[in-house]
N, C-alpha and C positions, 0 to 999 in steps of 0.2 A: 642337345639343349641344356643350358645351365639351370637346372631346377632349383638349386640352392639360392640363386639370385632372386627367384620369384617366391621363395618361401616367406610366409607371413611371420614377422618377428614375434617372439614369444616372451613371456615373463622371464624365462631362463636367459634369453639373449640380453634383456634389459639388466638383469642381475649381474651377468658377467661384465657388461660394459661399465656398470656403476661400481663394481667391486663390492657388492653387498649380497645378502641372502635373498632367495626368492620370497621368503616371508616378509622381508622389509619392503620389497617392491609391492607385494600384495597390500600391505598396510598403507603405503602411499596411494595406491589406486583406490583405496576405500576411505580416503579422507585424511590420511597423514597422521593419524593418532599414534602416539608412542614412537615417533620417529625423530631422530635428532635433526637439527637444521642442516648439518653437513650431509647426512645421508639423504635427506629430502632433496637437497640441491643436486646431489650426484645422480639420483634416480630420475629427476626431472630432465637433466641434461642427457642421460642415457635414453630416455623416451624420445627426446627430440632427435638424437643422432641415429637411433635405430629405426625410427619411423613407426614405432610400436603404437597400436591402437587396440583398446580392449575389445574382445569379442563379447558384445553384450548378450547375444543369444546364449552362448555357452555359459556365461556368468549367471544368467537368469535360470538356466536349467539347474545349476548347482545351488543357488541361493533361494530359489523360489520367488524371486523378486523381479519386477519389470525394469528396475533401474531408471525409472522415469517418474515425473511429478506432474500433477495437474494444477493449472492456474484457473480457478473456478470463479467466474464473475456472476454473482446472483443479482444482476440488474438487467434491464432491457438491452438488447444488443447494440442499439444506436448509441448508447452512452459510452461504449468502449471507444468510439471514435470522437464523440463530442467532448467528453471530459478528459483533459490531458493527464490527469493524475493516474488513470488506469494504464495508459500506455507507458508511463514512466515506471510504474511498478512492474509491468510485464517485462519490459526491457531489462530492468535491473535484476529481476528474478532469473530470467534466462541467462544473463551473464554469470550470475553466481553459480548456477547449475552447470553451465558450460565449463567452468573451471574444474568441475568434478566429473566432466564427460557424461553428463546426464541431460537428456532432452526434457523440454517443458511442453506440455500439451495444453493448449488454450481451449477452455470450455466456457460457454455462456448459458447459464441456466434460465435467466430471465424470471418471469413470474408465472409461466404456464406450467401447470401441475404435471402434465404428461412429459414435457421436456425435462423437468427436474427429475422425474422418476427414471427416465432413460439414463440420465447422466449419473445419478447415484448408483443405479444398477451396474453401470459400466465400471465405475471406479471400484465398487465393492467386489467386482469379479476378479480383481487383481491386475487390471491393465495398467494401473499406476501404483506406486508405493505409498503415496500420500497426496494430500490436497492443500494448496495454498488458497484459502477462502477469502475472496475480496468482496467487501461491501455487504455486510449482513445486517438485516433489519431484525428488530426484536421478534423472537418467536419464529425465526426463519425455519421452515420445515426441513430445508436441506441440511442444516446443522444437526437437527435431531436424527435424521436418517443416517448421516455419516457416523454419528456416535453409535446408533443402533447396530450398524454394520461393522463397527470396529475399525473404520478407516482412519489412519493417522491424519490429523488435521491441525493446521495452524491458521488463525484468522488474522486479517489486517484490521486492527481495531478490536475493541472488546465486543465479543459476540453476546449481545444483551440476552439475558436469560440462560446463558451457558458459560458465564465468565469463569466459573470454577471447574468446568468440566473439560475444556480444551485450552490449549495454549494460544497466546496472541501477542502481537507486537503493535503498539499504538504510539502515536504522537501525544504529547501532553496537551489535549484539547482544552481543558479548563484553564490551565496555566497560560497557554497561548492567547486564549480569548481575553483573559483578565489583563494581560500585558497590553494587547492591542487597545482595549477600552481605556486603560490608564494612559496610553500614548495619546489618544484622541482628547482625553480630558486635559492632559498636560499642554495641549495646544490652545487652551482657553475655551474649548467647546463645553457647553453646559447642558445641551439637550441632545444627548447621544442616543440614537436609535440602534436597533439591530435587526438583521434579517437572518433567521435561523435556518439550519438544515432540517430535514425530517426529524420529528421528535422520537421516532422509533429507532434512530441510529445513535451510536455513541457520540459522534461528532455533533449531532443535532442538540441533544440535551446537555452534553458537557460544555459545549461552547456557550450555550445560553447560561449555564451555571457560572462560568467564568466571567461573563458580562455582568451578571447580577452581583457577583462578588465585588467587582470593581466599583460598581455604582452604590452599593450599600443601600442606605435609606432613600437615595435619590431614584431608585428603580421605579419605573412606571410602565405598566402593562400596555398603555397606549403607544409606547415607543417600540413595541415588539411586533414583527410580522414574520410569517413563516414561508419558507420556500422548500424546494425539493432538490437542490443542488444543480438545477438547470438554469441556463441563461434566461429563459422565458419567465421562470418563477421569480428570479431576482428582479426583473423588470416590473412584473406585476406587484410584487411585495413593496417595491420602492414607491410605486404609484399609490398604493394603499396607505403607506406611511405619510406621504405628502398630503393626501386628502385628510387624514386623521389629525396629523400634527404638522401643519405647514411651517411652524416655528422651529423645527428640528435643524440643528446646525452640524451634525455629524452622524455617520452610520457605520457600524461594524457589520460587515457582511461575512457570513460563515463559510464562504468559498469564493475563490477568485472568479469562477464561472458565473455565479450569481451576481458578483460585483460588476462584471461586465454588463449584465442586464440592467443593474441599478444605475450605472453611468448613463445608459441610454435614456432611462426614465428621467433622470435629473436634467439632461440636455433638453428633452422634450418640454420639461416644465420651466425652462429658462433659468435653471439654477447653475451657477458656476461651481467648479470643483478645482481647488479646495476653498475658493473665496466664500461662497455661500454655505456649502456643505462639504466637510472633510469626509473622505471615504477610506476605510481600511478593510482589507480582505484576509483570507486565510488559505494558504497552500504554497504559493510561489512555485507553481508547476511549469512556468515558462510563459503563460498567458499574461501574467501581471505586468511584465516589462513591456509588453506590446500594446497595452491599452493607452488611451489618451484622456487624461494624463496618466503617466506611469503609476501603477497601483502600489501604495504602501500595504504590506501584507506580512503575515506570519509564515515563515518558511518551515515546511515539514521536511524532515530528512528522508525523502522517499527512497533513495538508493540504499541507505542503511536499513530502513524498515524492511525492504525486500530481502536484503542479504541476511538479516537476522531471522526473518521468517524461514528462509531456506535452511539456515543452520539449525534452528529449533525443530523444524520438521524432520530433518534427517536424524536428529537425536531421538525423536519420538519413534521413528521407524526402527532405530536400533534398540528400542526398549526403554528409553529414558522417560521419566515423568514429564508432562508438558510444562514448559516454563512460560512466564508472562513478563513482558518488558514494556516499559513506557519510556519514550525518548523525548528529549527536550526540543522545543521549537525556538526559532530566533526571529527577531524583528528585522524586516528589510524596509528601509525608508525610501520612498520615492515621492513624486510630486503631489499625489492625491491627498496627503495628510501630513 
C-alpha cells in the first residue's frame, strides 16, 4: 500500500512547492504579514496544488488559541431572521474569516440574564479567540462582562458607555441621516417627520441628531416618533405621527424594516407615496428595493463593516490596541422620495 499518497501534506511540502522557507509559509497562514506579494502568490498556489489544510487542533495546542471567532448578537433570536442587516453582517464576517481558514460561531444572547451568563462564560473559557459584538444597547451587561473577562471584542456600532474601552466599526449614522433629511427637503417637502430607532442605541440617537442638524430651527418635537427597528414599530409610529401631525409631507425612517411598516400605515390612511408623503429609509440591506414603491434609503457598507470588524478583532487578538472606524454611507434614490 502506498502510504506516501495518503500522507497529509505539511508546511514543509508547501514550502518546497513554493520555493520559500517554512517561516514564510507560516506567516502566510497567520495572515500574510511581512510577506512579499510574489511569495504570497507562490504559497497560495502551493497550498492549492498540494491540497494542504491547516491542522487547527495542533495549531491550537501550540498557540493556546482556538482559531475561531464568535458572532454574538445581543438581540432576541427572532430578529436574526426578521432583520436582514444581521444576516448580511453574518455572511460577510464568515467570508472574511473563511479567507483566513477560521470558523465563525453564531451565538444569540438575547435579553435573558442566564443565557447571557452562559455565553460570556463560554467565550471567556477560551473556546473562541474573540467576539464580534452585534447590536449593543447602552449599558449592555454583556460588554462589561467581556471586558472584565479580558475577551478581545470589536463592536458593530459604537458601544454606548464603552466607546473608549473597546474597538468598533460604525457607519456614519449622523451624516447619513442629515443627508437623507436634506434630500427630502430638496424635494420641496416642508414638514419632514422622523421615526427613530431605540434611543439607547448609537443608530437611534445619532440618526436623530443628524435629522435635527438638517432641520435646524425648523425642528419640531411633534414630528418625532420612536420605534425599535421592527416592522411593527414602524407601522405604529407612522400612525402616531399621522394622528399628531396629519399635515406632514415627508418622513425619514431610521431603518428600512421600520420604513416597510410605515408604508403599510400610509396606505391604510389613504396617503400616496411619494405624492402625499415622501419616505426615506436607512440601511439598503436588500429589503428597500423590494418594497412598493421602491424605497429611497441610505446605504450602509455592511460587507466592509464586517470585514473591518474581523480585521480589527484579529489585530486585538495579536495584542494591538483596539481601533475605531467610521465608514461613510451613500444615498440610493428610488421611487419613494
